[in-house]
C-alpha positions as CSV (number, residue, x, y, z in Angstrom):
1,M,15.1,-1.0,18.2
2,L,14.5,-0.4,14.5
3,E,15.6,-3.2,12.1
4,A,13.4,-2.8,9.3
5,V,10.6,0.3,7.7
6,I,7.9,-1.7,5.5
7,F,6.4,0.5,3.2
8,D,3.1,0.6,1.8
9,M,3.2,1.4,-2.3
10,D,-0.2,3.1,-3.2
11,G,-0.3,6.2,-1.9
12,V,3.0,6.0,0.4
13,I,5.8,5.3,-3.0
14,I,3.5,6.6,-5.9
15,N,0.9,9.0,-5.7
16,S,-1.7,5.9,-7.4
17,E,-4.8,6.2,-5.6
18,P,-6.5,8.6,-8.0
19,L,-4.9,6.6,-11.0
20,H,-7.1,3.4,-9.3
21,Y,-9.5,5.5,-8.9
22,E,-9.7,6.5,-12.7
23,A,-9.0,3.2,-14.1
24,N,-11.8,1.1,-11.2
25,Q,-14.2,3.8,-12.8
26,Q,-13.6,2.4,-16.1
27,L,-14.2,-0.7,-15.3
28,F,-17.3,-0.1,-13.2
29,D,-18.7,1.9,-16.1
30,K,-18.2,-1.9,-18.5
31,L,-20.1,-3.4,-16.1
32,G,-23.1,-1.3,-15.4
33,F,-22.6,0.8,-11.8
34,S,-20.7,3.6,-10.4
35,V,-19.3,3.9,-7.5
36,P,-18.8,7.3,-5.7
37,M,-16.0,8.4,-3.9
38,N,-17.3,8.3,-0.5
39,E,-17.9,4.4,-0.6
40,Y,-15.1,4.1,-3.0
41,S,-13.0,5.5,-0.2
42,N,-13.7,2.3,2.0
43,Y,-12.2,0.1,-0.2
44,I,-8.5,1.8,-0.1
45,G,-5.9,-0.4,1.3
46,I,-7.5,-3.7,1.1
47,S,-7.4,-6.7,-1.2
48,T,-8.9,-6.7,-4.6
49,E,-10.9,-10.0,-3.9
50,K,-12.2,-8.5,-1.1
51,M,-13.3,-5.5,-2.8
52,W,-14.9,-7.1,-5.9
53,E,-16.5,-9.9,-3.3
54,D,-18.3,-6.8,-1.9
55,L,-19.2,-5.2,-5.0
56,R,-20.4,-8.8,-6.7
57,D,-22.6,-8.8,-3.9
58,K,-23.7,-5.2,-3.7
59,Y,-24.2,-4.6,-7.1
60,D,-25.5,-8.6,-8.0
61,L,-22.8,-9.1,-10.9
62,N,-22.9,-12.1,-12.7
63,E,-19.3,-12.5,-13.3
64,N,-17.5,-15.1,-10.7
65,L,-15.2,-13.5,-8.1
66,D,-11.8,-15.2,-10.5
67,T,-12.8,-13.6,-13.5
68,L,-13.6,-10.1,-11.9
69,T,-10.7,-9.9,-10.4
70,D,-8.4,-11.1,-13.3
71,K,-10.2,-8.4,-15.1
72,H,-9.6,-5.9,-12.3
73,R,-5.7,-6.7,-12.5
74,K,-5.0,-6.2,-16.1
75,H,-6.9,-3.1,-16.4
76,T,-5.4,-1.5,-14.1
77,H,-1.8,-2.7,-14.4
78,D,-1.9,-1.4,-18.0
79,F,-3.4,1.7,-16.8
80,I,-1.2,2.4,-14.0
81,R,1.6,1.4,-16.1
82,K,1.3,4.4,-18.4
83,N,0.4,6.9,-16.1
84,M,2.3,6.5,-13.5
85,N,5.3,9.0,-14.8
86,G,5.5,12.2,-12.7
87,N,3.2,10.1,-9.6
88,E,6.8,9.4,-7.7
89,I,5.4,10.8,-3.9
90,P,7.7,13.9,-3.4
91,G,10.5,13.0,-0.6
92,I,10.4,9.2,-0.6
93,R,13.4,8.5,-2.4
94,K,15.6,10.9,-0.1
95,I,14.3,8.5,3.1
96,L,15.0,5.1,1.4
97,E,18.7,6.5,0.7
98,E,19.3,7.2,4.1
99,L,17.4,3.6,5.3
100,K,20.2,2.4,3.2
101,D,22.9,4.2,4.7
102,K,22.3,2.8,8.5
103,N,21.5,-0.6,6.8
104,I,18.1,-0.7,8.0
105,K,15.9,-3.2,5.5
106,T,13.4,-2.7,3.8
107,A,10.1,-4.0,2.1
108,V,7.4,-3.2,-0.1
109,A,4.4,-4.5,1.7
110,S,1.1,-3.7,-1.0
111,S,-2.2,-4.8,-1.5
112,S,-1.6,-4.6,-5.0
113,S,-0.4,-7.9,-7.3
114,K,3.1,-8.7,-7.5
115,D,3.2,-7.7,-11.1
116,L,2.1,-4.4,-10.3
117,I,4.1,-3.8,-7.2
118,E,7.5,-4.7,-9.6
119,T,6.1,-2.7,-12.3
120,V,5.9,0.3,-10.1
121,I,9.6,-0.4,-8.5
122,K,11.6,-0.9,-11.7
123,G,9.5,1.7,-13.2
124,F,10.8,4.5,-10.5
125,D,14.4,3.2,-10.3
126,L,13.6,2.3,-6.8
127,C,14.8,-1.6,-7.0
128,Q,18.4,-1.1,-5.0
129,Y,16.5,0.6,-2.1
130,F,14.3,-2.5,-0.9
131,D,15.6,-6.1,0.4
132,I,11.9,-7.8,-0.7
133,L,8.9,-6.6,-2.3
134,V,5.4,-8.3,-0.9
135,S,2.3,-8.7,-2.7
136,G,-1.2,-9.3,-0.6
137,E,-1.8,-12.1,-3.2
138,E,1.0,-14.3,-1.2
139,V,-1.0,-14.2,2.5
140,E,-4.2,-15.7,2.9
141,K,-5.8,-12.6,4.7
142,G,-5.6,-8.9,3.7
143,K,-5.6,-5.4,5.3
144,P,-6.6,-4.6,7.8
145,N,-5.6,-8.3,8.9
146,P,-1.9,-8.3,10.0
147,D,-0.9,-10.9,7.6
148,I,1.2,-9.0,5.1
149,F,3.4,-7.0,7.4
150,I,3.9,-10.3,9.6
151,Y,5.2,-12.2,6.5
152,A,7.2,-9.5,5.2
153,A,9.1,-9.1,8.9
154,K,9.3,-13.0,8.3
155,K,11.2,-13.2,5.5
156,L,13.3,-9.8,6.2
157,K,13.9,-12.2,9.1
158,V,13.4,-9.8,12.1
159,N,10.9,-9.4,14.6
160,I,7.8,-7.5,13.8
161,K,8.2,-5.3,17.1
162,N,11.0,-3.9,15.6
163,C,9.5,-3.1,12.6
164,L,8.3,0.5,11.0
165,V,5.0,0.5,8.9
166,I,4.2,3.2,6.6
167,E,0.9,3.5,5.6
168,D,-2.1,5.9,4.0
169,S,-4.9,4.2,4.7
170,T,-7.1,3.0,7.4
171,N,-7.2,-0.4,6.8
172,G,-3.1,-0.5,6.5
173,I,-2.5,1.5,9.5
174,K,-5.0,-1.2,11.3
175,A,-3.2,-4.3,9.7
176,A,0.1,-2.5,11.1
177,K,-0.6,-2.0,14.6
178,K,-2.8,-5.7,14.7
179,A,1.1,-6.9,13.9
180,G,2.3,-5.6,16.6
181,A,4.5,-2.8,14.4
182,K,5.3,1.1,15.0
183,C,3.5,2.5,12.2
184,I,3.4,6.1,10.2
185,G,0.3,7.8,8.9
186,F,0.7,9.8,5.6
187,N,-1.5,11.9,5.2
188,N,-2.4,11.5,1.7
189,P,-5.0,14.2,0.6
190,D,-5.4,11.6,-2.5
191,S,-6.6,8.9,-0.4
192,H,-9.7,10.5,0.4
193,G,-10.4,11.0,4.4
194,Q,-8.4,8.4,5.6
195,D,-8.4,7.5,9.6
196,L,-5.0,7.7,10.5
197,T,-5.5,8.1,14.3
198,K,-4.4,4.8,15.0
199,A,-0.6,5.6,13.5
200,D,2.0,6.5,16.1
201,I,2.4,10.0,14.6
202,V,1.2,11.1,11.4
203,I,2.6,13.3,8.7
204,N,2.0,15.4,6.2
205,K,4.7,14.7,3.7
206,F,8.4,12.9,3.5
207,D,10.6,15.6,3.9
208,V,10.0,15.4,7.6
209,L,11.5,12.1,8.0
210,N,14.9,10.8,8.7
211,Y,16.6,8.2,10.4
212,D,16.7,10.2,13.8
213,L,13.1,10.3,14.1
214,L,12.2,6.8,12.8
215,K,14.8,5.2,15.5
216,S,13.1,7.4,18.3
217,L,9.8,5.6,17.8
218,F,11.5,2.7,19.8
219,I,12.6,4.5,22.6
């Protein structure tokens, strides 16, 4: 039975992947290297630490990992905060309102920092729709590991097998399925060629979602 719906944030609630890419390219330029989109797309959905651990080794960066991740969080947070208006995913508010009416628990579970999650959810005036907000900073291993979704289900006090995750990235879908949750893949073109085939169903827009459809995934 459907007890809770867990939403990724970037690319699902806010169309922020283009913003992340632009902000990151600015930071990459300052550090003296560039990352083409076909390479960058592999980092969509994973933790900041994992991305910078990989980039630090690949581009032989001198700064330590903590310094790089701190610079990333500050720059990305400031950039998205200034540019987030008008980037709410169409249809997301409608399904959130329906879930609230049906007393279905909801969560955000995102690889972004807790500060950025709170900035986006408050900025879009969506706080009333979510029971909890969970960041990848709160778990040991980020996506594609299942930790964040297992942790979110525990905080919601529901069985992960009764949870539905909505994700737009390959790494997020892998994490959801490893956790034992049902998963909807959102085909966001700005998330650049993510493999959504492991999701239970794939949608191209949120307007097609309703409570009965979500509930039917558990029959």
